N, C-alpha and C positions, 0 to 999 in steps of 0.2 A: 543470379537469383531472380525469381519472379517479382514484378514490380510491387504487387501489394506486399510481399514480405520485405522487400527493400524499405517500403514506407514504415511498416510496423518496426523494423530494427532501428529506424531513425527516430522513433518515438512520435511519429505524426498521429498514428491511430492504430487500433487493432486492425488484423488483417481483414476482418469483415467490413469494419468501417472505411478501410483503405479502398476496398472494392467501389464502395459507394463514391467515394472522392474521385476514384479514377473514371468511373461511369459518367460523373457530373462534367467531366472535361476539365478538371481543375488541374491536372498534372501534365507537364511538358517533360519530354525527354529528348535532350539534345535540340532544344528549341521547337519542337513539334508536339502539338497536343496529341495525346493518345488516351482512348477510352478502352483499350484491351487490358484486362486484369493479368492476362498470362504473358504479357511481353517480357522478355528477359533483359535485365540490366546488370551492369557491373560497376565497380568503383570508378572506372574510366568514363562512364556516362554522366552527363549533366542532367540531373533531375530537379525540377521545381515543382512546388505546390503553391498555388495562388502567387506565383511570381517570386517565391522565396526559394533559394537553393537548398537542397536537402542532401545530407551526407550522413549514412550510417556510421556509428562510432564503434570501437572495440567495446565488447560486453564487460560489465563490471557488476558485481553484486556485493553489497555491503550490509551488515546487520549492525545496528547501532543502539545501544542502551540509552536512550534519550533521557537527559536530566530535566528538571523543571526549568521554567523561565527561558525555554529554548523554542523558537518558532519553527514549525514543520513547513518550511518553504525554502526555495533556493537563494532568495535574496529578500532584503527588506529595506525600502527607501528610508526608514528612520534610523537605521544603523543598529537595530537589535539583533541579538545573537541568533543565528539560525542553525538548523541541523548540519549544514554543509560546512559551517565554520569548524565543526568538530572533526571532520574527515579529512585526512591528509593523504591523498592519492595524486598521480600525476595530473597537471592542470587539464590536459586534453580530455581525461576521462572525467575529471571533476565538473568541468564546464557542462558535461552531457548527463551527469548524475542528477536523479530526481527521487524524492520520496514516494512510495507506494501507499497511497492513502495518507491520512494525517493523524497526529496526535495533537490535542490542544496544549496550549502553553504550559498549563499545570500538570499535564498527564505525563508520566515517565514510562520508560520501558521500551519494548522491542519495536523497532522501526526499520523496515527494509528500504534500502535505497538502491537503484539500479539504472543502468543506461539501456535496459532491455525493454523497449516500449511494449512489445507484444506480450511479454509475460506480465508486466505491470497492468495493462489493460484488462487481461484475463483475471487476475488475482482481485482487482477492484470490482469486477463485474458480479452483481448479486447471484448470477446463475451458478457461478462456481463456488460460492460460499466459503471462502478462506476462513478458517477457524481462528478466532481471537480469544485468548485467554487472559482474564483480568484478575487482579488482586484488589479488592475494593475496601476501604475503610469509611464507615459512615460515622456521623456525629453522634448518633444514639443506636442502642442496640436494635436489631431486628428480631422478629419472631420466626417460628418455623412456617407459620402462616404467610409471612412476608416473602420467604424464600419460594413457597409454592406458587405465590402470585407472580413472582418473577418468571418462573418457568411456564405458568399458564398464559401470561401476557398481562400487560398494563396498557392502558390508553394514553398515548401521547398526541401532541398537536398534529403530528404527520402520519397518524395511524397506530395501530397496535403494535406492540413489540413484545417479544418474548425471549427468554434465554434458553439456549439449548440444554444447559445444566447450571446449577447454583447450589453451593453448600457452604456451611460455616467452616472457618479454618481455626478457630479458637473458641474457649469457653464464654467470653464476654459477649459474643454474638455481634460485634460491631465490625468484624473483618470477615470477608466471605469471598470465595471464588465465583467467578462468573464466566460462562462460556457463551459466545456470540458467533454468528456467522454473517450477521449484518454489519453494516459500517455507516450508520447514519450520524449525522452531527450530534456530538455530545449525548450519544445514546445512552450510555451507562448512567451518567449523571442524571439525565432526565428520568430514567427508569427508577432510580433510587428516589428521586423528588417525588415521583408518583405514589411512593409509600409514605410521604410525610417525613423523610429523612433528607440529609444533605451529605454529599461524598466530600470527605476531608483529604483523602488521598486515593489516587488512582494510578495503578501500575500495570502496564501490560506485560505480562510475563511469558506470553507465547504467541506467535503469529505464523499461521500456515504451516505448522509442524516445526517451526524454529523456535529455540528457547534461548535464554540469557545465561545459561550454565557457564560460569567462570568469567562472564563479561561484566566488569564493573561499570557503574553508572558513568555516563559520559565517554565511555571507551566504544570502539567499533573493531570489527573484523571482517575480513573478506569471507564469503561463503566458500566451503569447499565444493569441488566439482560435483560430487555426489549428492550434495545438498541442492545445488542449482538445478540438477536434472530431476531430483525427486520433486521439487517444485514445478518444473515444467510439465512433467508427466501428470501432476495432479490436476492441471488445467488443460490437459490434452495437447500439449505442445511436444514436439520432438526434442530429444536431447540435444545438447550442443556439445561440440568436440573441443577439449582444452589442449 
């Protein structure tokens, strides 16, 4: 395969960013620096980036229904529970598995983990706008005007943020659904705070077309091949063959 794709498969960078890494002379193939993006490599070649050996791994795709008090990271030096502690797959895959984006410790719901670096980079890039669906519960009722403000946009410290859609899900107006394509840090919580309310529970019920139907809290499942390739097509990547 082409060198830039090889680096993307290994999770080093997106294919476009891999081109820049190669052009900068940071990549060696079999001990020699190469700056050609189109050079072909295989698993038998020794590839290094900044002196570190690189090896693509088998592709794995996992959907987790994240519980509270679980960190979205691959490890924690303080011994706290991480999302990888909940996933039981062969070690060679688990060692290469990483979360696509993050949910904060107290947020629950849909989290994609994968070894497919190219897909992950594209899903997280704002230009592709992976849709995120949330069920939000506030400490006080919202008004219809508040819902409209969320859709029009509210001012945050890092700029204006708006929901693609928002609507109440029950009559007491404390619980509502929210659709976003951005993924800023604590964005939903900060948007609600801009309305003078506080989020008491936040559950991501959908991510990039994936939902949690039948998947209990703390459980995970592998994606079906058609789900993987739907994701890849959505960010203009070729399907993979299983």
